[in-house]
LOLO-569207 format. One line per 10 residues: number of its first residue (from 0); for each residue x, y, z of C-alpha. Coordinates in steps of 0.25 Angstrom, whole numbers, plus 5000, padded with zeros to 4 digits. Each point is the difference from the previous one (the first is absolute). Last residue first. Layout:
BEGIN
NUM) X,Y,Z  ...
//
This chain:
BEGIN
571) 4813,5104,5190  4988,5009,4999  5003,5014,4996  5000,5011,5011  5012,5008,4996  5008,4994,5011  4997,4986,4993  5005,5005,4987  5013,5005,5006  5002,4986,5008
561) 4997,4992,4987  5011,5008,4992  5011,4999,5011  4996,4985,5002  5002,4997,4985  5013,5007,4999  5005,4992,5013  4996,4987,4993  5008,5002,4988  4995,4995,4987
551) 4990,5011,4997  4990,4997,4989  4990,4995,5011  4998,5015,5005  4995,5006,4988  4993,4986,4997  4991,5004,5012  4997,4988,5010  5008,5007,5012  4993,5013,4998
541) 4986,4995,4997  4990,5007,4991  4986,4993,4999  4993,5013,5000  5007,5005,4988  4994,5013,4995  4995,5005,5013  5012,4993,5007  5010,5009,4992  4992,5013,5003
531) 5000,4996,5015  5015,4998,4999  5002,5013,4993  4993,5007,5011  5008,4992,5010  5013,5005,4994  4996,5014,5000  4996,4999,5015  5014,4993,5003  5009,5010,4994
521) 5012,4995,5008  5009,5002,4988  5002,4985,4999  4985,4998,5001  4998,5009,4988  5011,4992,4992  4993,4987,5002  4986,5005,4998  5004,5007,4986  5006,4987,4995
511) 4987,4992,5004  4992,5011,4993  5008,4999,4987  4990,4995,4990  4989,5008,5005  5009,5012,5000  5003,5000,4985  4991,5012,4997  5008,5008,5010  5011,5001,4991
501) 5013,5007,5004  4997,4997,5015  5006,4985,5000  5014,5004,4998  4999,5010,5011  4994,4990,5010  5012,4990,4999  5010,5012,5001  4994,5004,5013  5000,4985,5004
491) 5016,4999,4999  5003,4988,5009  5005,4991,4990  4988,4991,5001  4991,5012,4997  5009,5005,4989  4998,4986,4993  4985,5001,5002  5000,5013,4993  5009,4995,4989
481) 4989,4990,4997  4989,5010,5000  5008,5008,4990  5000,4990,4989  4987,5001,4994  5000,5015,5003  5009,5005,4990  5006,4991,4990  4998,5008,4988  5012,5009,5002
471) 5010,4989,5001  5014,5001,5004  4998,5007,5014  4989,4990,5004  5008,4988,4997  5012,5005,5007  4992,5003,5012  4995,4986,5000  5014,4994,4998  5007,5009,5011
461) 4988,4997,5010  5002,4985,4998  5015,5001,5003  4996,5007,5013  4990,4990,5003  5008,4987,4998  4990,4992,5009  4995,4989,4990  4987,5008,4997  5008,5012,4998
451) 5010,4994,4990  4988,4993,4992  4993,5013,5000  5012,5007,4994  5003,4989,4990  4986,5001,4995  5000,5015,5000  5013,5000,4991  4993,4990,4991  4988,5009,4998
441) 5010,5012,4997  5006,4992,4989  5015,5003,4998  5005,4988,5007  4993,4991,4990  5004,4985,5001  5008,5002,5012  4988,5007,5007  4990,4989,4997  5011,4990,5005
431) 5002,5007,5013  4985,5000,5002  4999,4985,4997  5011,4997,5010  4993,5008,5011  4987,4993,4998  5008,4987,5001  5005,5003,5013  4987,5007,5005  4990,4988,4998
421) 4989,5006,5008  4989,4999,4990  4999,5015,4998  5016,5000,4998  4998,4989,4990  4989,5007,4992  5008,5013,5000  5013,4993,4995  4992,4992,4989  4994,5013,4994
411) 5014,5006,5000  5006,4988,4993  4989,5001,4990  5003,5014,4997  5015,4998,4999  4997,4990,4989  5011,4990,4998  4992,4987,5003  4989,5004,4991  4992,4988,4996
401) 5002,4991,5012  5000,5013,5009  4987,5004,4994  4994,4987,5004  5005,5001,5014  4994,5014,5001  4986,4995,4996  5001,4989,5010  5005,5010,5011  4988,5009,4997
391) 4990,4989,5001  5006,4995,5014  4999,5015,5005  4986,5002,4995  4995,4987,5005  4987,5006,5006  4997,5008,4987  4997,5014,4997  5006,5004,5013  4995,5010,5010
381) 5011,5010,5003  5011,4997,5010  5010,5010,4994  5010,4989,4996  4990,4990,4995  4993,5010,4991  5014,5004,4994  5003,4985,4998  4987,4997,4993  5002,5012,4990
371) 5014,4996,4998  4996,4986,4995  4992,5007,4989  5011,5009,4997  5009,4989,4997  4990,4992,4992  4997,5012,4991  5015,5003,4998  5005,4986,4997  4990,4997,4989
361) 4998,4985,4997  4985,5000,5005  4996,5012,4990  4985,5001,5000  4998,4994,5014  5012,5008,5005  4993,5013,4994  4987,4998,5007  5007,4996,5013  5009,5012,4999
351) 4988,5009,4998  4993,4995,5012  5012,5001,5009  5002,5014,4996  4986,5004,5004  5002,4993,5014  5014,5008,5001  4993,5013,4997  4989,4997,5011  5011,4997,5010
341) 5008,5012,4997  5015,4999,4995  4999,5009,4988  5011,4992,4993  4990,4988,4998  4990,5009,4993  5011,5005,4990  5004,4986,4998  4986,4996,4997  4998,5012,4990
331) 5013,4996,4992  4996,4985,5000  4986,5004,4995  5006,5008,4989  5009,4989,4995  4988,4990,5000  4994,5010,4991  4990,5011,5003  4991,5005,4989  4986,4997,5006
321) 5005,5007,5013  5002,5013,4992  5015,5004,4999  5005,5013,5006  5006,4993,5013  5008,4991,4991  5009,5011,4995  5002,5006,5014  5003,4986,5006  5010,4997,4989
311) 5007,5014,5003  5000,4996,5014  5006,4987,4998  5011,5006,4991  5004,5009,5011  5000,4989,5010  5010,4992,4992  5009,5012,4998  5001,5004,5015  5010,4990,5005
301) 5009,5000,4988  5000,5016,5000  5003,5001,5014  5010,4989,5002  5007,5005,4987  5001,5014,5006  5006,4995,5013  5010,4990,4993  5005,5012,4991  5001,5009,5012
291) 5009,4990,5007  5008,4998,4987  5002,5015,4998  5006,5002,5014  4998,5013,5008  4986,5004,4995  4990,5010,5001  4986,4996,4993  4989,5006,4992  4991,4990,4994
281) 4990,5005,4989  4989,4989,4998  4991,4996,4989  4988,4991,4997  4991,4999,4988  5006,5008,4990  4992,4999,4987  5007,4996,4987  4986,4994,4996  5005,4985,4997
271) 5013,5000,5007  4994,5005,5014  5012,5007,5006  5006,4998,5014  5009,5011,5005  5012,5002,5008  5007,5014,5003  5013,4999,5008  5006,5013,5006  5013,4999,5007
261) 5007,5008,5010  5015,4998,5004  5005,5010,4990  4989,5001,4990  4996,4987,4993  4988,4998,4990  4995,4987,4997  4988,4996,4991  4990,4989,4999  4992,4990,4992
251) 4991,4989,5002  4992,4997,4987  4986,4993,5001  4992,4990,4993  5011,4994,4992  4997,4992,4987  5015,5001,4996  4997,5008,4988  4991,5010,5008  5011,5001,5010
241) 5010,5003,4990  4992,5012,4995  4997,5004,5014  5015,5000,5004  5005,5009,4989  5004,4996,4986  5015,5003,5000  5004,4998,5015  4989,4990,5002  5005,4992,4987
231) 5014,5000,5007  4995,4994,5012  4992,4989,4992  4996,4991,5011  5012,5000,5009  4994,5012,5008  4990,4990,5007  4987,4995,4996  4994,4996,5013  4987,4992,5002
221) 4990,5004,5010  4995,4996,5014  5011,4989,5001  5011,5009,5004  5014,4995,5002  5004,5006,4986  4997,5014,5006  5012,4999,5009  5011,4997,4989  4995,5009,4990
211) 4999,5011,5011  5014,4997,5003  5005,5002,4986  4992,5013,4997  5003,5006,5013  5015,4997,4998  5000,5007,4986  4993,5012,5005  5009,5001,5013  5013,4999,4992
201) 4995,5011,4990  4995,5009,5010  5013,4998,5008  5008,5005,4988  4992,5013,5000  4998,5005,4986  4985,5004,5000  4988,4990,5001  5003,4985,5001  4990,4991,4993
191) 4994,4987,5007  5000,4989,4990  4986,4996,4996  4994,4988,5008  4988,4995,4991  4989,4994,5009  4990,4989,4995  4987,4999,5008  4997,4985,5004  4986,4996,4997
181) 4992,4995,5011  4988,4990,4999  5004,4992,4988  5013,4994,5006  5003,5006,5013  5012,5006,5008  5011,4992,4993  4996,5004,4986  5011,4993,4992  5010,5009,4994
171) 5004,5002,4985  4989,4992,4994  4989,5007,5007  5006,5013,4997  5000,4997,4985  5013,5007,4995  5003,5010,4989  5015,5000,4999  5010,5010,5002  5015,4998,4996
161) 5010,5011,5004  5007,4991,5010  5002,5001,5015  5007,4988,5007  4993,4996,5012  5009,4997,5012  4997,4989,5011  5006,4998,5013  4998,4985,5004  4994,4995,5013
151) 5006,4987,5005  4996,4986,4999  4995,4999,4986  4988,4991,4998  4991,5011,4995  5007,5014,5001  5000,5009,5012  5002,5014,4994  5011,5010,5004  4998,5014,4994
141) 4995,5004,4986  5012,5008,4996  4997,5007,4987  5011,4999,4989  5004,5009,4989  5008,4995,4987  5013,5002,4993  5007,4988,5005  5014,4999,5006  4998,5011,5011
131) 4993,4990,5009  5001,4986,4993  5005,4991,5010  4993,5006,5012  4987,4997,4993  5002,4985,4999  5003,4998,5015  4988,5010,5003  4991,4991,4992  4995,5005,4986
121) 4986,5002,4995  4997,5003,4985  4987,5005,4994  4992,4999,4987  4988,4996,5008  5005,5003,5014  5009,4991,5008  4997,4993,5012  4999,4986,4993  5013,5002,4994
111) 5006,5003,5014  4995,4986,5005  5007,4993,4988  5013,5007,5002  4999,4996,5015  4998,4986,4996  5012,4999,4991  5010,5005,5010  4993,4992,5010  5003,4987,4994
101) 5000,4993,4986  5006,5001,4987  4999,4990,4988  5012,4996,4991  5000,4986,5006  5000,5005,5014  5006,5014,5004  4996,5006,5014  4999,5015,5001  5006,5011,5009
91) 4994,5013,4997  4999,5013,4992  4985,5002,4997  4992,5006,4988  4985,4999,4999  4992,5003,4987  4986,5003,4995  4996,4998,4986  4992,5005,4989  4993,4992,4989
81) 4987,5008,4997  5007,5009,4997  5014,5002,4994  5013,4997,5007  5012,5005,4994  5003,5010,5011  4998,4989,5010  5011,4991,4994  5010,5012,4999  4998,5003,5014
71) 5001,4986,5005  5013,4998,4992  5006,5012,5006  4996,4995,5014  5006,4986,4998  5012,5006,4994  5002,5009,5012  4997,4989,5009  5012,4992,4994  5002,4985,4998
61) 4986,4999,4995  4990,4989,5001  4986,5000,4994  4987,4994,5005  4988,5002,4991  4985,5000,5001  4987,4999,4991  5003,4985,4997  5011,4998,5010  5012,5002,4992
51) 5013,4995,5007  5014,5004,5003  5001,5011,4989  5015,5004,5001  5005,5014,5000  5012,5006,4992  4992,5013,4998  4999,4998,4985  4996,4986,5003  4988,5005,5008
41) 4996,5010,4990  5001,4990,4989  4991,4990,5006  4990,5010,5006  4998,5009,4988  4997,4993,4986  5000,4985,5004  4992,5002,5013  4991,5011,4995  4996,4991,4988
31) 4997,4989,5010  4991,5010,5008  4993,5005,4988  4997,4986,4995  4995,4995,5014  4991,5012,5001  4994,4999,4987  4997,4985,5002  4994,5003,5014  4992,5012,4997
21) 4991,5005,5011  5003,4989,5010  5015,5001,4997  4999,5015,5003  4993,4997,5014  5009,4989,5003  5013,5008,4997  4996,5012,5009  5014,5005,5001  5010,4992,4993
11) 5011,4996,5010  5015,5003,5002  5010,4995,5010  5014,5005,4999  5011,4994,5008  5014,5006,5003  5009,4988,5004  5009,4996,5012  5003,4985,4999  4997,4987,5006
1) 5003,4986,4993  4994,4987,5005
//
């Protein structure tokens, strides 16, 4: 058995089954012609060796990464629709057996190919290091990704080319959030542009584009089209025109202006069809370190973008007549109701998600939201739609986990269910997994914050919850009651009341949290009044039986909460 270091190129025809189904004989003839006219001579000219042909795929070995990349660029430049390719290139150790190649060096290249855009090329960090300054091309850093059956995460770079392809969004990325019930919105990230002649503005604009591309790729709520898709076409034709060619729904763009140690960053989300600006922010910041500033801005934009898109969808859906509502519209309305937090809204949302789930049983989002409506009712002690609500929600979540094991949203749901069931250790594991899968998502920040609070790390929990609120303008009150509870446990009852006072309309979902902080401030009469209001709504309330208490792993935390509720006149 021979081992050697090799540059490996993996290539695959995009949508091969689809185009074969449309014209089998014609597709085969075109592919064979392309092989003889382009692939074989191009590989030979760059001193490569075709290891194997896999119908619609190719595995090619080179002695040099530079040769592999130059071959890939020439190959891609000659491709003509409908036969277009995606490619992955890796430098790694391979096993040689009967002229065939095996091992992680080959496997990583294959995984990179699967991540590439239509007409695109992805490189591992090892390959990228070999060609810096040697190939005239731009690259986008996609960050570290966990690849299937590869032990360690791999840092991935996307090679930016001039080619822009019309793509079917359903073919480019599976709809993880739902099948027919929820249509992913496609977002083109246009490179941020510096204003003025400041070198810091140039550096920050480039850095923001790269870090945002990496951060936004973690989100399941929308499909990111990063700057690698026709970056030069964006410069010449404009982002909206390129967005239309790429079937994008929105363009995210921004500008950077630096003066001394102050920076002004403008960011906006533009509807591609109408050219209308649907969301914008101007951020003024002082800074000492450009990298810290870059991370802060990335966290803000990434965390807020999904909610900004959701709000725009909600506005469009609200203007429709009931008879015109699609399953997509129903989901949007259900999510809005779910976020309001009131009992009647939760009941209405449940009815919507039940209807959509029946029509779309394979959809992730309707099932996930349906489970959440049951868990929210359990957590607040509201009357349940079904006596086995907890078991039912767990059943739904387990089904989702089998189908979507790498979904941050599913791990977040399971974490909450497990904590409510008293399985604190596994609940914490799933919370950490949700956060690891998307550390830029405010809901995952909250998920980890709650898990830390429930397992006794209150100060760390406060840090996470405060971060979530600071980085997401839309989060508002649906997370503030959690922070209020953390402040109570940390001995900061005044802060606990302040975060609840912003929106009195949410008071019904926050009475327990109010009571706790009022008791800590020795405002017993106010706490007793809140307790009477709570009992008028939920006469069967019991402090010790409340899921708000049961989620805590430590006995001392449960005793502290029960004691405060008892002092307010609530039954133990």
